[in-house]
Biotite code that builds the C-alpha atoms (Angstrom):
import biotite.structure as struc

atoms = struc.array([
    struc.Atom([-11.627, -6.694, -19.075], chain_id="A", res_id=1, res_name="MET", atom_name="CA", element="C"),
    struc.Atom([-9.775, -5.181, -16.132], chain_id="A", res_id=2, res_name="HIS", atom_name="CA", element="C"),
    struc.Atom([-7.660, -8.440, -15.702], chain_id="A", res_id=3, res_name="SER", atom_name="CA", element="C"),
    struc.Atom([-6.820, -8.364, -19.350], chain_id="A", res_id=4, res_name="LYS", atom_name="CA", element="C"),
    struc.Atom([-5.583, -4.864, -19.054], chain_id="A", res_id=5, res_name="LEU", atom_name="CA", element="C"),
    struc.Atom([-3.461, -5.772, -15.986], chain_id="A", res_id=6, res_name="MET", atom_name="CA", element="C"),
    struc.Atom([-1.976, -8.687, -17.918], chain_id="A", res_id=7, res_name="HIS", atom_name="CA", element="C"),
    struc.Atom([-1.577, -6.677, -21.186], chain_id="A", res_id=8, res_name="ALA", atom_name="CA", element="C"),
    struc.Atom([0.326, -3.855, -19.386], chain_id="A", res_id=9, res_name="SER", atom_name="CA", element="C"),
    struc.Atom([3.130, -6.129, -18.737], chain_id="A", res_id=10, res_name="GLY", atom_name="CA", element="C"),
    struc.Atom([3.279, -5.511, -15.020], chain_id="A", res_id=11, res_name="LEU", atom_name="CA", element="C"),
    struc.Atom([6.358, -6.558, -13.319], chain_id="A", res_id=12, res_name="THR", atom_name="CA", element="C"),
    struc.Atom([5.270, -5.572, -9.873], chain_id="A", res_id=13, res_name="SER", atom_name="CA", element="C"),
    struc.Atom([3.270, -7.635, -7.379], chain_id="A", res_id=14, res_name="SER", atom_name="CA", element="C"),
    struc.Atom([1.053, -4.493, -6.490], chain_id="A", res_id=15, res_name="ILE", atom_name="CA", element="C"),
    struc.Atom([-1.278, -2.440, -8.724], chain_id="A", res_id=16, res_name="THR", atom_name="CA", element="C"),
    struc.Atom([0.090, 0.662, -10.444], chain_id="A", res_id=17, res_name="PRO", atom_name="CA", element="C"),
    struc.Atom([-2.023, 3.156, -8.459], chain_id="A", res_id=18, res_name="ARG", atom_name="CA", element="C"),
    struc.Atom([-0.688, 1.833, -5.138], chain_id="A", res_id=19, res_name="ILE", atom_name="CA", element="C"),
    struc.Atom([2.884, 1.691, -6.435], chain_id="A", res_id=20, res_name="ARG", atom_name="CA", element="C"),
    struc.Atom([2.489, 5.348, -7.285], chain_id="A", res_id=21, res_name="THR", atom_name="CA", element="C"),
    struc.Atom([1.070, 6.166, -3.855], chain_id="A", res_id=22, res_name="LYS", atom_name="CA", element="C"),
    struc.Atom([3.956, 4.154, -2.234], chain_id="A", res_id=23, res_name="LEU", atom_name="CA", element="C"),
    struc.Atom([6.552, 6.223, -4.084], chain_id="A", res_id=24, res_name="GLU", atom_name="CA", element="C"),
    struc.Atom([4.985, 9.420, -2.887], chain_id="A", res_id=25, res_name="GLU", atom_name="CA", element="C"),
    struc.Atom([4.961, 8.059, 0.774], chain_id="A", res_id=26, res_name="ILE", atom_name="CA", element="C"),
    struc.Atom([8.590, 6.948, 0.405], chain_id="A", res_id=27, res_name="LYS", atom_name="CA", element="C"),
    struc.Atom([9.572, 10.481, -0.714], chain_id="A", res_id=28, res_name="TYR", atom_name="CA", element="C"),
    struc.Atom([7.767, 12.209, 2.127], chain_id="A", res_id=29, res_name="ASN", atom_name="CA", element="C"),
    struc.Atom([9.161, 9.790, 4.569], chain_id="A", res_id=30, res_name="SER", atom_name="CA", element="C"),
    struc.Atom([12.456, 11.584, 4.292], chain_id="A", res_id=31, res_name="ARG", atom_name="CA", element="C"),
    struc.Atom([11.062, 14.052, 6.729], chain_id="A", res_id=32, res_name="LEU", atom_name="CA", element="C"),
    struc.Atom([11.037, 11.428, 9.490], chain_id="A", res_id=33, res_name="CYS", atom_name="CA", element="C"),
    struc.Atom([13.766, 10.460, 11.829], chain_id="A", res_id=34, res_name="THR", atom_name="CA", element="C"),
    struc.Atom([13.503, 6.876, 13.271], chain_id="A", res_id=35, res_name="CYS", atom_name="CA", element="C"),
    struc.Atom([15.081, 5.220, 16.319], chain_id="A", res_id=36, res_name="LYS", atom_name="CA", element="C"),
    struc.Atom([15.047, 1.588, 16.652], chain_id="A", res_id=37, res_name="PRO", atom_name="CA", element="C"),
    struc.Atom([13.946, 0.239, 20.087], chain_id="A", res_id=38, res_name="THR", atom_name="CA", element="C"),
    struc.Atom([13.306, -3.446, 21.025], chain_id="A", res_id=39, res_name="VAL", atom_name="CA", element="C"),
    struc.Atom([11.181, -6.118, 19.260], chain_id="A", res_id=40, res_name="GLY", atom_name="CA", element="C"),
    struc.Atom([10.780, -4.554, 15.824], chain_id="A", res_id=41, res_name="GLY", atom_name="CA", element="C"),
    struc.Atom([9.447, -1.257, 17.234], chain_id="A", res_id=42, res_name="LYS", atom_name="CA", element="C"),
    struc.Atom([10.602, 2.180, 16.229], chain_id="A", res_id=43, res_name="PHE", atom_name="CA", element="C"),
    struc.Atom([10.257, 5.571, 17.668], chain_id="A", res_id=44, res_name="GLN", atom_name="CA", element="C"),
    struc.Atom([9.550, 7.914, 14.734], chain_id="A", res_id=45, res_name="VAL", atom_name="CA", element="C"),
    struc.Atom([9.695, 11.718, 14.966], chain_id="A", res_id=46, res_name="ASN", atom_name="CA", element="C"),
    struc.Atom([8.324, 14.092, 12.299], chain_id="A", res_id=47, res_name="ILE", atom_name="CA", element="C"),
    struc.Atom([8.380, 17.638, 13.374], chain_id="A", res_id=48, res_name="GLY", atom_name="CA", element="C"),
    struc.Atom([6.969, 17.963, 16.914], chain_id="A", res_id=49, res_name="GLU", atom_name="CA", element="C"),
    struc.Atom([5.002, 14.679, 16.526], chain_id="A", res_id=50, res_name="ASP", atom_name="CA", element="C"),
    struc.Atom([6.120, 11.290, 17.714], chain_id="A", res_id=51, res_name="GLN", atom_name="CA", element="C"),
    struc.Atom([4.818, 7.891, 16.702], chain_id="A", res_id=52, res_name="PHE", atom_name="CA", element="C"),
    struc.Atom([5.619, 4.268, 17.625], chain_id="A", res_id=53, res_name="VAL", atom_name="CA", element="C"),
    struc.Atom([5.820, 1.858, 14.714], chain_id="A", res_id=54, res_name="VAL", atom_name="CA", element="C"),
    struc.Atom([5.742, -1.950, 15.033], chain_id="A", res_id=55, res_name="ASP", atom_name="CA", element="C"),
    struc.Atom([7.113, -3.539, 11.951], chain_id="A", res_id=56, res_name="ILE", atom_name="CA", element="C"),
    struc.Atom([6.261, -7.013, 12.968], chain_id="A", res_id=57, res_name="ASN", atom_name="CA", element="C"),
    struc.Atom([2.649, -6.206, 13.694], chain_id="A", res_id=58, res_name="MET", atom_name="CA", element="C"),
    struc.Atom([2.309, -3.790, 10.730], chain_id="A", res_id=59, res_name="HIS", atom_name="CA", element="C"),
    struc.Atom([0.977, -1.009, 13.145], chain_id="A", res_id=60, res_name="THR", atom_name="CA", element="C"),
    struc.Atom([1.675, 2.655, 13.796], chain_id="A", res_id=61, res_name="CYS", atom_name="CA", element="C"),
    struc.Atom([0.201, 4.891, 16.454], chain_id="A", res_id=62, res_name="THR", atom_name="CA", element="C"),
    struc.Atom([-1.114, 7.197, 13.679], chain_id="A", res_id=63, res_name="SER", atom_name="CA", element="C"),
    struc.Atom([-3.354, 4.140, 12.747], chain_id="A", res_id=64, res_name="ARG", atom_name="CA", element="C"),
    struc.Atom([-2.977, 5.013, 9.169], chain_id="A", res_id=65, res_name="GLU", atom_name="CA", element="C"),
    struc.Atom([-1.294, 1.708, 8.262], chain_id="A", res_id=66, res_name="TRP", atom_name="CA", element="C"),
    struc.Atom([-3.971, -0.312, 9.892], chain_id="A", res_id=67, res_name="GLU", atom_name="CA", element="C"),
    struc.Atom([-6.812, 1.581, 8.305], chain_id="A", res_id=68, res_name="ILE", atom_name="CA", element="C"),
    struc.Atom([-5.442, 1.653, 4.698], chain_id="A", res_id=69, res_name="THR", atom_name="CA", element="C"),
    struc.Atom([-3.273, -1.429, 4.578], chain_id="A", res_id=70, res_name="GLY", atom_name="CA", element="C"),
    struc.Atom([-0.544, 0.818, 3.044], chain_id="A", res_id=71, res_name="ILE", atom_name="CA", element="C"),
    struc.Atom([2.545, 1.703, 5.169], chain_id="A", res_id=72, res_name="SER", atom_name="CA", element="C"),
    struc.Atom([2.303, 5.240, 6.339], chain_id="A", res_id=73, res_name="CYS", atom_name="CA", element="C"),
    struc.Atom([5.340, 7.652, 6.053], chain_id="A", res_id=74, res_name="ILE", atom_name="CA", element="C"),
    struc.Atom([6.423, 6.733, 9.630], chain_id="A", res_id=75, res_name="HIS", atom_name="CA", element="C"),
    struc.Atom([6.503, 3.089, 8.714], chain_id="A", res_id=76, res_name="ALA", atom_name="CA", element="C"),
    struc.Atom([8.142, 3.818, 5.453], chain_id="A", res_id=77, res_name="CYS", atom_name="CA", element="C"),
    struc.Atom([10.996, 5.633, 7.119], chain_id="A", res_id=78, res_name="SER", atom_name="CA", element="C"),
    struc.Atom([11.643, 2.361, 9.167], chain_id="A", res_id=79, res_name="ASN", atom_name="CA", element="C"),
    struc.Atom([11.296, 0.139, 6.167], chain_id="A", res_id=80, res_name="ILE", atom_name="CA", element="C"),
    struc.Atom([13.817, 2.284, 4.304], chain_id="A", res_id=81, res_name="HIS", atom_name="CA", element="C"),
    struc.Atom([16.095, 2.333, 7.355], chain_id="A", res_id=82, res_name="TRP", atom_name="CA", element="C"),
    struc.Atom([16.018, -1.485, 7.305], chain_id="A", res_id=83, res_name="MET", atom_name="CA", element="C"),
    struc.Atom([16.943, -1.546, 3.624], chain_id="A", res_id=84, res_name="ASN", atom_name="CA", element="C"),
    struc.Atom([13.682, -3.334, 2.746], chain_id="A", res_id=85, res_name="GLN", atom_name="CA", element="C"),
    struc.Atom([11.164, -2.931, 0.004], chain_id="A", res_id=86, res_name="ASP", atom_name="CA", element="C"),
    struc.Atom([7.992, -1.218, 1.149], chain_id="A", res_id=87, res_name="ASN", atom_name="CA", element="C"),
    struc.Atom([5.932, -3.188, -1.302], chain_id="A", res_id=88, res_name="THR", atom_name="CA", element="C"),
    struc.Atom([6.327, -6.234, 0.810], chain_id="A", res_id=89, res_name="THR", atom_name="CA", element="C"),
    struc.Atom([4.509, -4.446, 3.776], chain_id="A", res_id=90, res_name="PHE", atom_name="CA", element="C"),
    struc.Atom([1.358, -3.599, 1.693], chain_id="A", res_id=91, res_name="VAL", atom_name="CA", element="C"),
    struc.Atom([-1.854, -5.477, 2.279], chain_id="A", res_id=92, res_name="SER", atom_name="CA", element="C"),
    struc.Atom([-2.562, -8.376, -0.097], chain_id="A", res_id=93, res_name="LYS", atom_name="CA", element="C"),
    struc.Atom([-5.700, -6.662, -1.086], chain_id="A", res_id=94, res_name="TYR", atom_name="CA", element="C"),
    struc.Atom([-3.662, -4.267, -3.301], chain_id="A", res_id=95, res_name="TYR", atom_name="CA", element="C"),
    struc.Atom([-1.961, -7.095, -5.162], chain_id="A", res_id=96, res_name="SER", atom_name="CA", element="C"),
    struc.Atom([-2.418, -7.530, -8.878], chain_id="A", res_id=97, res_name="VAL", atom_name="CA", element="C"),
    struc.Atom([-3.463, -11.166, -8.203], chain_id="A", res_id=98, res_name="GLU", atom_name="CA", element="C"),
    struc.Atom([-6.219, -10.039, -5.918], chain_id="A", res_id=99, res_name="THR", atom_name="CA", element="C"),
    struc.Atom([-7.274, -7.393, -8.490], chain_id="A", res_id=100, res_name="TYR", atom_name="CA", element="C"),
    struc.Atom([-7.502, -9.940, -11.226], chain_id="A", res_id=101, res_name="ILE", atom_name="CA", element="C"),
    struc.Atom([-9.421, -12.354, -9.011], chain_id="A", res_id=102, res_name="GLU", atom_name="CA", element="C"),
    struc.Atom([-11.921, -9.619, -7.965], chain_id="A", res_id=103, res_name="THR", atom_name="CA", element="C"),
    struc.Atom([-12.616, -8.529, -11.492], chain_id="A", res_id=104, res_name="TYR", atom_name="CA", element="C"),
    struc.Atom([-12.587, -11.819, -13.424], chain_id="A", res_id=105, res_name="LYS", atom_name="CA", element="C"),
    struc.Atom([-16.359, -12.191, -13.197], chain_id="A", res_id=106, res_name="ASN", atom_name="CA", element="C"),
    struc.Atom([-17.188, -8.536, -13.956], chain_id="A", res_id=107, res_name="ALA", atom_name="CA", element="C"),
    struc.Atom([-20.681, -7.776, -15.101], chain_id="A", res_id=108, res_name="LEU", atom_name="CA", element="C"),
    struc.Atom([-21.301, -7.136, -18.753], chain_id="A", res_id=109, res_name="GLU", atom_name="CA", element="C"),
    struc.Atom([-22.671, -3.638, -19.562], chain_id="A", res_id=110, res_name="PRO", atom_name="CA", element="C"),
    struc.Atom([-26.425, -3.364, -19.986], chain_id="A", res_id=111, res_name="LEU", atom_name="CA", element="C"),
    struc.Atom([-28.616, -1.358, -22.420], chain_id="A", res_id=112, res_name="ASN", atom_name="CA", element="C"),
    struc.Atom([-30.856, 1.412, -20.957], chain_id="A", res_id=113, res_name="GLY", atom_name="CA", element="C"),
    struc.Atom([-34.393, 0.692, -19.901], chain_id="A", res_id=114, res_name="ARG", atom_name="CA", element="C"),
    struc.Atom([-35.825, 2.418, -23.107], chain_id="A", res_id=115, res_name="LYS", atom_name="CA", element="C"),
    struc.Atom([-34.654, -0.623, -25.345], chain_id="A", res_id=116, res_name="ILE", atom_name="CA", element="C"),
    struc.Atom([-35.409, -3.462, -23.052], chain_id="A", res_id=117, res_name="TRP", atom_name="CA", element="C"),
    struc.Atom([-37.698, -5.984, -24.598], chain_id="A", res_id=118, res_name="PRO", atom_name="CA", element="C"),
])
């Protein structure tokens, strides 16, 4: 059922709609960050008085949000935007439409309540 809805919605994105919305919010909030490139794909990111190190190649940030969620945090997103790349390419494969469809293709059918069991 869910996979039919995903196909029927005419998705043009490789990630699910809920995650795309979340990424747009993160991208908007990343405007508050300033990033400075260093060496080896690493960046120093400042937001207010806080400072983080983002490693684009390893998909890590010292805030650990990227590693925990699989979605680039605002610190990483500011770097991705600075590099003129699409932040959807830095999202875990578990948020892809293909993975979603594969997960729910064998969903369980609904069951009647106990009172009407044979």
